[in-house]
A tleap script that builds the chain and sets N, CA, C and O, in Angstrom:
source leaprc.protein.ff14SB
mol = sequence {
  NMET THR GLU ASN CYS TYR PHE LYS VAL THR
  LEU LYS MET GLU TYR GLU ASP ALA LYS GLY
  ASN MET LYS LYS LYS SER GLU PRO TYR ILE
  VAL GLU ALA ILE GLY PRO SER ASP VAL GLU
  THR LYS ILE ALA GLN TYR MET LYS GLY SER
  VAL SER ASP TYR GLU ILE THR SER VAL VAL
  GLN THR LYS ILE VAL ALA ILE ILE CLYS
}
set mol.1.N position { 0.841 -1.192 0.000 }
set mol.1.CA position { 0.000 0.000 0.000 }
set mol.1.C position { 0.878 1.244 0.000 }
set mol.1.O position { 1.635 1.473 0.943 }
set mol.2.N position { 0.780 2.032 -1.034 }
set mol.2.CA position { 1.603 3.229 -1.092 }
set mol.2.C position { 0.778 4.498 -0.931 }
set mol.2.O position { 1.325 5.541 -0.574 }
set mol.3.N position { -0.521 4.432 -1.185 }
set mol.3.CA position { -1.341 5.622 -0.987 }
set mol.3.C position { -2.209 5.429 0.241 }
set mol.3.O position { -2.468 4.308 0.679 }
set mol.4.N position { -2.650 6.552 0.782 }
set mol.4.CA position { -3.460 6.494 1.982 }
set mol.4.C position { -4.818 5.871 1.702 }
set mol.4.O position { -5.410 6.073 0.642 }
set mol.5.N position { -5.295 5.111 2.675 }
set mol.5.CA position { -6.604 4.486 2.639 }
set mol.5.C position { -7.336 4.914 3.906 }
set mol.5.O position { -6.747 5.522 4.800 }
set mol.6.N position { -8.605 4.594 3.971 }
set mol.6.CA position { -9.393 4.882 5.166 }
set mol.6.C position { -9.683 3.575 5.883 }
set mol.6.O position { -10.091 2.589 5.268 }
set mol.7.N position { -9.468 3.582 7.183 }
set mol.7.CA position { -9.682 2.409 8.014 }
set mol.7.C position { -10.733 2.720 9.070 }
set mol.7.O position { -10.730 3.797 9.666 }
set mol.8.N position { -11.630 1.766 9.295 }
set mol.8.CA position { -12.566 1.874 10.406 }
set mol.8.C position { -11.901 1.195 11.592 }
set mol.8.O position { -11.557 0.014 11.538 }
set mol.9.N position { -11.725 1.958 12.662 }
set mol.9.CA position { -11.032 1.481 13.847 }
set mol.9.C position { -12.006 1.515 15.022 }
set mol.9.O position { -12.680 2.519 15.253 }
set mol.10.N position { -12.072 0.419 15.753 }
set mol.10.CA position { -12.912 0.375 16.951 }
set mol.10.C position { -12.013 0.354 18.169 }
set mol.10.O position { -11.121 -0.484 18.292 }
set mol.11.N position { -12.267 1.299 19.073 }
set mol.11.CA position { -11.517 1.389 20.321 }
set mol.11.C position { -12.424 1.017 21.479 }
set mol.11.O position { -13.575 1.448 21.545 }
set mol.12.N position { -11.898 0.216 22.386 }
set mol.12.CA position { -12.610 -0.085 23.630 }
set mol.12.C position { -11.869 0.651 24.731 }
set mol.12.O position { -10.645 0.561 24.837 }
set mol.13.N position { -12.617 1.382 25.550 }
set mol.13.CA position { -11.981 2.150 26.608 }
set mol.13.C position { -12.801 2.116 27.877 }
set mol.13.O position { -14.003 1.852 27.846 }
set mol.14.N position { -12.152 2.383 28.990 }
set mol.14.CA position { -12.820 2.478 30.276 }
set mol.14.C position { -12.895 3.937 30.681 }
set mol.14.O position { -11.988 4.726 30.418 }
set mol.15.N position { -14.005 4.275 31.329 }
set mol.15.CA position { -14.166 5.630 31.844 }
set mol.15.C position { -14.940 5.565 33.152 }
set mol.15.O position { -15.600 4.570 33.449 }
set mol.16.N position { -14.850 6.632 33.924 }
set mol.16.CA position { -15.557 6.709 35.198 }
set mol.16.C position { -16.814 7.534 35.013 }
set mol.16.O position { -16.755 8.665 34.529 }
set mol.17.N position { -17.963 6.968 35.399 }
set mol.17.CA position { -19.218 7.713 35.255 }
set mol.17.C position { -19.390 8.691 36.424 }
set mol.17.O position { -18.530 8.780 37.300 }
set mol.18.N position { -20.502 9.416 36.428 }
set mol.18.CA position { -20.752 10.453 37.430 }
set mol.18.C position { -20.804 9.892 38.853 }
set mol.18.O position { -20.532 10.614 39.811 }
set mol.19.N position { -21.150 8.615 38.996 }
set mol.19.CA position { -21.243 7.989 40.321 }
set mol.19.C position { -19.932 7.359 40.770 }
set mol.19.O position { -19.845 6.803 41.865 }
set mol.20.N position { -18.919 7.447 39.923 }
set mol.20.CA position { -17.614 6.887 40.265 }
set mol.20.C position { -17.427 5.443 39.856 }
set mol.20.O position { -16.412 4.832 40.192 }
set mol.21.N position { -18.388 4.884 39.135 }
set mol.21.CA position { -18.282 3.501 38.662 }
set mol.21.C position { -17.491 3.452 37.356 }
set mol.21.O position { -17.602 4.346 36.517 }
set mol.22.N position { -16.694 2.400 37.197 }
set mol.22.CA position { -15.943 2.221 35.960 }
set mol.22.C position { -16.846 1.558 34.920 }
set mol.22.O position { -17.461 0.525 35.184 }
set mol.23.N position { -16.915 2.156 33.758 }
set mol.23.CA position { -17.729 1.653 32.652 }
set mol.23.C position { -16.834 1.422 31.449 }
set mol.23.O position { -15.778 2.040 31.317 }
set mol.24.N position { -17.270 0.521 30.566 }
set mol.24.CA position { -16.557 0.277 29.318 }
set mol.24.C position { -17.439 0.714 28.160 }
set mol.24.O position { -18.661 0.572 28.197 }
set mol.25.N position { -16.797 1.246 27.135 }
set mol.25.CA position { -17.530 1.615 25.928 }
set mol.25.C position { -16.644 1.388 24.716 }
set mol.25.O position { -15.417 1.411 24.808 }
set mol.26.N position { -17.285 1.169 23.585 }
set mol.26.CA position { -16.575 1.034 22.311 }
set mol.26.C position { -16.964 2.199 21.428 }
set mol.26.O position { -18.129 2.591 21.379 }
set mol.27.N position { -15.981 2.754 20.727 }
set mol.27.CA position { -16.227 3.889 19.840 }
set mol.27.C position { -15.562 3.629 18.496 }
set mol.27.O position { -14.429 3.151 18.445 }
set mol.28.N position { -16.265 3.942 17.401 }
set mol.28.CA position { -15.670 3.782 16.068 }
set mol.28.C position { -14.979 5.075 15.610 }
set mol.28.O position { -15.428 6.175 15.930 }
set mol.29.N position { -13.908 4.928 14.876 }
set mol.29.CA position { -13.171 6.052 14.295 }
set mol.29.C position { -12.840 5.715 12.847 }
set mol.29.O position { -12.686 4.545 12.496 }
set mol.30.N position { -12.733 6.736 12.015 }
set mol.30.CA position { -12.208 6.579 10.656 }
set mol.30.C position { -10.829 7.228 10.647 }
set mol.30.O position { -10.672 8.388 11.028 }
set mol.31.N position { -9.835 6.467 10.207 }
set mol.31.CA position { -8.452 6.947 10.203 }
set mol.31.C position { -7.895 6.839 8.793 }
set mol.31.O position { -7.990 5.789 8.157 }
set mol.32.N position { -7.313 7.931 8.308 }
set mol.32.CA position { -6.619 7.907 7.023 }
set mol.32.C position { -5.174 7.508 7.297 }
set mol.32.O position { -4.466 8.179 8.048 }
set mol.33.N position { -4.742 6.409 6.682 }
set mol.33.CA position { -3.405 5.889 6.969 }
set mol.33.C position { -2.905 5.047 5.807 }
set mol.33.O position { -3.665 4.680 4.910 }
set mol.34.N position { -1.616 4.749 5.841 }
set mol.34.CA position { -0.993 3.918 4.810 }
set mol.34.C position { -1.292 2.443 5.059 }
set mol.34.O position { -1.497 1.684 4.111 }
set mol.35.N position { -1.318 2.037 6.311 }
set mol.35.CA position { -1.570 0.643 6.660 }
set mol.35.C position { -1.900 0.519 8.133 }
set mol.35.O position { -1.936 1.524 8.844 }
set mol.36.N position { -2.143 -0.701 8.607 }
set mol.36.CA position { -2.529 -0.918 10.003 }
set mol.36.C position { -1.533 -0.395 11.044 }
set mol.36.O position { -1.951 0.122 12.080 }
set mol.37.N position { -0.241 -0.518 10.792 }
set mol.37.CA position { 0.729 -0.013 11.772 }
set mol.37.C position { 0.689 1.512 11.839 }
set mol.37.O position { 0.884 2.095 12.905 }
set mol.38.N position { 0.435 2.156 10.697 }
set mol.38.CA position { 0.273 3.611 10.669 }
set mol.38.C position { -0.984 4.012 11.439 }
set mol.38.O position { -0.994 5.040 12.117 }
set mol.39.N position { -2.038 3.208 11.340 }
set mol.39.CA position { -3.272 3.453 12.101 }
set mol.39.C position { -2.955 3.458 13.594 }
set mol.39.O position { -3.368 4.370 14.311 }
set mol.40.N position { -2.229 2.453 14.066 }
set mol.40.CA position { -1.881 2.358 15.486 }
set mol.40.C position { -1.108 3.587 15.956 }
set mol.40.O position { -1.366 4.111 17.039 }
set mol.41.N position { -0.169 4.041 15.146 }
set mol.41.CA position { 0.619 5.222 15.489 }
set mol.41.C position { -0.268 6.461 15.587 }
set mol.41.O position { -0.151 7.242 16.531 }
set mol.42.N position { -1.155 6.638 14.608 }
set mol.42.CA position { -2.030 7.812 14.600 }
set mol.42.C position { -3.029 7.789 15.755 }
set mol.42.O position { -3.324 8.832 16.338 }
set mol.43.N position { -3.548 6.616 16.088 }
set mol.43.CA position { -4.470 6.505 17.225 }
set mol.43.C position { -3.738 6.836 18.525 }
set mol.43.O position { -4.281 7.536 19.380 }
set mol.44.N position { -2.520 6.343 18.679 }
set mol.44.CA position { -1.733 6.624 19.885 }
set mol.44.C position { -1.507 8.126 20.042 }
set mol.44.O position { -1.615 8.655 21.148 }
set mol.45.N position { -1.194 8.816 18.944 }
set mol.45.CA position { -1.009 10.265 19.000 }
set mol.45.C position { -2.316 10.975 19.338 }
set mol.45.O position { -2.326 11.916 20.131 }
set mol.46.N position { -3.410 10.528 18.742 }
set mol.46.CA position { -4.713 11.149 18.969 }
set mol.46.C position { -5.188 10.964 20.416 }
set mol.46.O position { -5.767 11.878 21.002 }
set mol.47.N position { -4.945 9.800 20.978 }
set mol.47.CA position { -5.434 9.484 22.316 }
set mol.47.C position { -4.497 9.962 23.427 }
set mol.47.O position { -4.860 9.914 24.602 }
set mol.48.N position { -3.302 10.419 23.068 }
set mol.48.CA position { -2.322 10.847 24.074 }
set mol.48.C position { -2.923 11.919 24.984 }
set mol.48.O position { -3.361 12.971 24.519 }
set mol.49.N position { -2.937 11.636 26.279 }
set mol.49.CA position { -3.407 12.604 27.258 }
set mol.49.C position { -4.912 12.620 27.481 }
set mol.49.O position { -5.385 13.304 28.389 }
set mol.50.N position { -5.684 11.878 26.673 }
set mol.50.CA position { -7.131 11.934 26.854 }
set mol.50.C position { -7.656 10.758 27.673 }
set mol.50.O position { -8.358 10.969 28.662 }
set mol.51.N position { -7.340 9.554 27.294 }
set mol.51.CA position { -7.783 8.356 28.009 }
set mol.51.C position { -6.564 7.480 28.227 }
set mol.51.O position { -5.837 7.168 27.284 }
set mol.52.N position { -6.345 7.090 29.456 }
set mol.52.CA position { -5.131 6.320 29.735 }
set mol.52.C position { -5.256 4.855 29.332 }
set mol.52.O position { -4.261 4.229 28.966 }
set mol.53.N position { -6.468 4.301 29.396 }
set mol.53.CA position { -6.631 2.878 29.144 }
set mol.53.C position { -7.578 2.660 27.969 }
set mol.53.O position { -8.791 2.815 28.108 }
set mol.54.N position { -7.025 2.301 26.816 }
set mol.54.CA position { -7.840 1.982 25.647 }
set mol.54.C position { -7.210 0.798 24.928 }
set mol.54.O position { -6.031 0.496 25.111 }
set mol.55.N position { -8.014 0.140 24.112 }
set mol.55.CA position { -7.541 -1.007 23.343 }
set mol.55.C position { -8.122 -0.926 21.944 }
set mol.55.O position { -9.318 -0.687 21.776 }
set mol.56.N position { -7.284 -1.122 20.948 }
set mol.56.CA position { -7.767 -1.199 19.565 }
set mol.56.C position { -8.292 -2.611 19.375 }
set mol.56.O position { -7.535 -3.579 19.443 }
set mol.57.N position { -9.604 -2.724 19.133 }
set mol.57.CA position { -10.198 -4.051 19.000 }
set mol.57.C position { -10.427 -4.455 17.551 }
set mol.57.O position { -10.633 -5.633 17.258 }
set mol.58.N position { -10.392 -3.476 16.636 }
set mol.58.CA position { -10.643 -3.795 15.229 }
set mol.58.C position { -10.038 -2.727 14.338 }
set mol.58.O position { -10.151 -1.532 14.613 }
set mol.59.N position { -9.391 -3.172 13.262 }
set mol.59.CA position { -8.894 -2.286 12.210 }
set mol.59.C position { -9.295 -2.914 10.886 }
set mol.59.O position { -8.814 -3.990 10.530 }
set mol.60.N position { -10.185 -2.232 10.153 }
set mol.60.CA position { -10.698 -2.775 8.899 }
set mol.60.C position { -10.555 -1.718 7.803 }
set mol.60.O position { -11.024 -0.590 7.957 }
set mol.61.N position { -9.912 -2.084 6.705 }
set mol.61.CA position { -9.795 -1.156 5.589 }
set mol.61.C position { -11.173 -0.995 4.945 }
set mol.61.O position { -11.859 -1.982 4.680 }
set mol.62.N position { -11.573 0.253 4.697 }
set mol.62.CA position { -12.876 0.528 4.121 }
set mol.62.C position { -12.735 0.714 2.608 }
set mol.62.O position { -11.629 0.752 2.068 }
set mol.63.N position { -13.874 0.827 1.948 }
set mol.63.CA position { -13.892 1.120 0.525 }
set mol.63.C position { -14.150 2.611 0.271 }
set mol.63.O position { -14.429 3.024 -0.854 }
set mol.64.N position { -14.051 3.402 1.338 }
set mol.64.CA position { -14.275 4.846 1.216 }
set mol.64.C position { -13.191 5.429 0.321 }
set mol.64.O position { -12.003 5.167 0.514 }
set mol.65.N position { -13.608 6.217 -0.653 }
set mol.65.CA position { -12.690 6.839 -1.604 }
set mol.65.C position { -12.200 8.184 -1.075 }
set mol.65.O position { -11.021 8.514 -1.201 }
set mol.66.N position { -13.105 8.954 -0.486 }
set mol.66.CA position { -12.756 10.271 0.030 }
set mol.66.C position { -13.748 10.684 1.106 }
set mol.66.O position { -14.894 10.237 1.121 }
set mol.67.N position { -13.288 11.544 2.004 }
set mol.67.CA position { -14.156 12.151 2.999 }
set mol.67.C position { -14.241 13.625 2.619 }
set mol.67.O position { -13.233 14.331 2.585 }
set mol.68.N position { -15.437 14.070 2.341 }
set mol.68.CA position { -15.654 15.459 1.916 }
set mol.68.C position { -16.192 16.210 3.121 }
set mol.68.O position { -17.238 15.853 3.663 }
set mol.69.N position { -15.484 17.249 3.542 }
set mol.69.CA position { -15.889 18.017 4.724 }
set mol.69.C position { -16.577 19.287 4.311 }
set mol.69.O position { -16.992 20.070 5.165 }
savepdb mol mol.pdb
quit
């Protein structure tokens, strides 16, 4: 893979709710990257300082051609 592709990435993370209980949630992200290892690097940079405990549970290359903002 030499050009960037879009990957659907699912992250599982823990957070503390208003009552102080630990909860788990999964969130989907779209990441533009060269390959799966590039996805991991970009997610690590994005999550730095926001959530201490997260896990990448899925990385799937999509057929998305472009994201128009």
